C-alpha positions, 0 to 999 in steps of 0.5 A: 211869207205870202198871206195867200199861201201861208203855212200854219206854223214855222215848227213841228211839235210831237204828234198828238194822240187821240183818246185811245192813245193812238197817234194822229200823224199830222205832226203839227200839235193837234190834240184829238179827243173822243167826245161829242157823242150824239147819244145814238149807239149806232153812230160813232162819236166825233173826234175833236181837234183842239189846241195842243195846250195853252203854249201851242205855237200855231195859236196866234197868241203864241206866234213869234214876235216878228210875225205878230208885228207884221200883222199889227203894223199892216192893220194899223197902217190901213186903219189910219189910211181909210179914215184919212180919206173921210176928211181929206176932202173937206178943205177942197169941197168948195172947189169940188162943188164948183166943178159939178156946178152945185151950190147946195150946202147940205149936199156939200156936207153930205159929200164929206160925211157919206164916206162915214155912212159907208162905215155904218153898212160895211161893219154889219156885213164884214164882221160876221163874214170874218167870223164865217170865212176868216179875217184874211179873205175879208181884209184882201178883198176889201183892200182891193175894192177900196183902191178901185172905189177911190179910183172911180171917185177920182174919175166920177163924171157927176156929183151923184156918182162921186157920192156913191163911189165915196160911199163904196170907199167907205164901206170897203175901207171899214174892214181894218176898223171893223176887224182890227179889234177882233184880230188883236183879240186873236193875237195879243194876250190880255195883259198887253192888249190895251197898249196895242189897242191904243196904237191901233185906235190912233188910226180912226181918231187921228185920220179924220184930224190929219185928213184936212191937213193932208187935203189942204197942203197936198190936194193939188197933187193926187199922185201920193194918194195912189202910192198910199193906197197901193202900199196898203193893198200890197202889204195886206196880200203879202204880210197879213196872216189868218188869225181867227182861231175858229178858222185855224182849228178848222184847217187843222181838223181838215188836215187830220181828216185828210191824213187819217181818213176819218170823216168824224174829226171836227174842231173844238170851236166848230159850231153846229153843222148847218147849210152854208146859206143858213150859216151865212144868214146867221152870221150877218144878223149876229151884230144886229142881234147884239145891238137889239138884245145885249144892253151892254152893246146897245148902250155903249154903241149909242155912248160911243156914237154920240161921242164920235158925232160930237167930234165930227160936229166940232170939225164942222165949226173949224172953217167957220171959226178959224177962217172967218174969225181968225183969217187962216188960209185953206192950208193953214186951217188944217193945222187947227185940228192938231189940238185935238190930235195932240189930246188924242195921243195923250188920251190913248197913251194914258188909257192904254198904259193904265189899262194894262197895268191894271190887268197885270195888277189884278192878275197878280192878285190871283183867284180870278181877280180880273174881269172885263169891267176893269177896262171901263175904270179909266173911262169913269174919270176920262169922260169928264174931259169931253164936257170940259173941252166943249165948254172951253172951246165954245165960249173961247171962240164966241169971245174971239179971244186969241186962236190958241185958246180954243185949240187948247179946248179941243185938246181936252175934248180929244183926250176924253173922246179917245179914252171913250173909244179905247175903253169901250173897244177893249171892254167889248173884246174882253167881254165877247171872245170869238165874236169880237168882230161882230160886237166891234162891227155893231160899235162901228156901225152906230158910231159911224151912222151918228158921225155921218148924220149929226154934221148935216144939222150942225150948221143950223144948230150953231146958227141958232144958238151960237158957238158958246151955247151950241157947244154947251148944249153938247157939253151938258149932253156929254155930262149926262152920259158920264155916269153910264160907265160907272153903271157898267162897271158896277153891274156889267158882269151881272148883266153879261152873265144873266140868262135874260140877256144872253144873245144866241150867237 
């Protein structure tokens, strides 16, 4: 089914009735109720279109399995593909600098990390746009612009233009990372959400890890890159569907207005009427408001950002450690990232299964036993893997023991990093329904800004402290952050529901 011309549901259901009992003949399961009177007797009250119950077949959570799977697969593919480009450049950066006649080491690091800087600006705009115009248009437009930005990067006439086009590629490539959490919040019921988010989270975490391997072995043959990019763009247009409930209900309301001739029909999820320019501005500033006015979003964004920065900081040491100390070639050095990759998979599977089992257990207890803060339970223990891995890797590399020992240390770090990412994302989705994309955009923006800037200072830190104490400094910082999830587990619900911290959306 083409995403551009999709119909809203595969089957018809009995026509709904309005508050007066009169049928509204749209034949697609809309329920129209008399409500929302403005208190003026001279003006008719609005008729509100809502889902035809929790089992409405047009509600994305109730779509057929194959329709859901198509959307999930395309989003996961693109979420893996775009971060792959953030580090794919790393093994060939020396050759790139020679091509453009530059020897500035800071600039060389920036060529790699500027892609991640695009992940800072993109989410602040893309998340709100998806809540204003829908997920699908943002996915399609950004997918096409992402391909064009990569083509421009390959043809860049100067180092400055190459950096600029890599920034644009990162900005447009941020769409599946930014919108994925919100899309899965639309599609997946809470009891299955943890496992699906775990699979999706492999993209932004394994992409940067596998990027150097792909760049090291396949760097000379650029054809495969265009195939990967083209497949992602075409699949987005053909297989993805709109999932945002606000947009879907508004479409349903528009059909009812057209079929009945009534102009006072509106969606149950529609906000207050306002000018398009004002609605656009309000949407754009939403992630920033959440960052500054919500203690939960602000604290967890910084926590996630610091952990993400640590991962990228470790990446900057791999060429020094494994090429200089252990004599690995440009191609084989990429394989050293697999230790963290293995740990990432372990962390995601463990966290996803644990999270969903916990949800089902609490749901079975009944009486509203489930709360979003239970998503943080795995993180309380999983976060401890990060300092363990940092201490292990740092002192093993400092002592120059067998190369497998520091790689094992990175696996522990991978477990912890991915549990942090996974738990925080699922917690945010459960805490901010309808605005998951904006909240996720705030998380992604802060995480990416720190991930882009921290590696620029990593070389000087390791030169001053060495691998042992340099990584120990990071380990102590990670250890200091470990009580934060416990704090939000205990007090998060109170903070979320407090009128003092309510963010006006």
